[in-house]
Residue, then its C-alpha position, 0 to 999 in steps of 0.5 A: x499499500x502507497x503512503x504518497x507524500x505531496x511535493x508542491x512549490x515552496x513546501x516546508x522540508x521538515x514538514x514533509x521529511x520528518x513524517x516521511x522518515x518515520x515512515x520510510x522506517x515502518x516500511x522496513x518492519x511492514x514491507x506492505x508499506x510503501x513511501x513515495x514522494x509525488x509531485x504533479x510533473x517530474x523534476x526539481x521542486x523548490x522549497x520555502x528554504x535554500x533547498x530543492x527536493x525532487x520527487x521519487x514519482x509523480x501523481x499520474x504514476x501513483x493514481x491510487x495511494x492508500x494515504x496522501x500526506x500533505x506537508x505545509x509551507x509558505x506555497x500552501x496558500x497558493x495552491x488551495x485552488x490547484x485542481x490537480x493537487x485537490x483531486x490527488x488528495x481526494x484519491x487517497x482513502x486516508x488524507x494526513x496533514x502536517x501545518x498548514x497542509x490541513x488548509x489544502x485537506x480543507x480546499x479538498x472538502x474533506x475537513x467539512x464537520x471534522x475536527x482538525x488542527x494546524x499551525x497555530x497562527x493559522x488554526x482559525x482559518x480551518x473554520x472556513x472549510x467547515x472543520x471544527x478547529x482543536x489545538x492539539x498536536x494531532x487529531x484524527x477523525x475518521x479517515x482525516x488525521x491532521x498535525x500541528x506546526x512542522x515538528x508535529x509531522x514526526x509525532x503524527x507519523x509515529x501515531x501512524x506507525x503505532x496504528x498501521x503495525x502496532x506499538x512494539x514496532x513504532x517504538x522500535x521506529x522512534x528508536x531508530x530515529x532516536x526521537x526523544x525530544x529535549x528542547x533547549x527553550x520554552x516558548x513561554x513569553x515569546x510574542x506570538x503576534x509577531x509570528x502570527x500577523x505575517x502568516x494571517x496576512x499570507x493568508x488573506x492574500x492568497x487564499x481570500x480567507x478572512x479570520 
């Protein structure tokens, strides 16, 4: 069963690579799952960092994935009306997002009436798609699973590994990637407004959403 990670211009690399690392490790224990990175067209894709990524396949080459994983990034807002991307997201039996990738799930019509999360700065925007925004690290509602910002992609992928192959396998994956976070700093007291407004402004401009 294919787990397809969607690569599109100006994606945030960690949104994609974090859960990709986890679920590719899962496939060594459970060979029935295969991870692929798909893009609309073959070739290099610019990210929102000074780094270019190249997918392993294309939408047309993997037309019926079991699961699609949609990362977020600065390019998310430019792709909320991308017909090819939205159609591909709808083609999977299960949909997963990381960070602002949940907005693409919303634009694809997958969040209506469902609990969902996203990056804290744009969480309220999910309501525009009929979702019920919740401030959680990750949340599953039916066949849709959404994760909070960036690093939360690793956590949600470990949750999925446990769901797909059991807790023992998920623990082995977690050990294999040596994931035992001990953040050097706390974010208490950080001026969130200084980070929030640029993201909200980008969303309002690119997507035409008000929140």
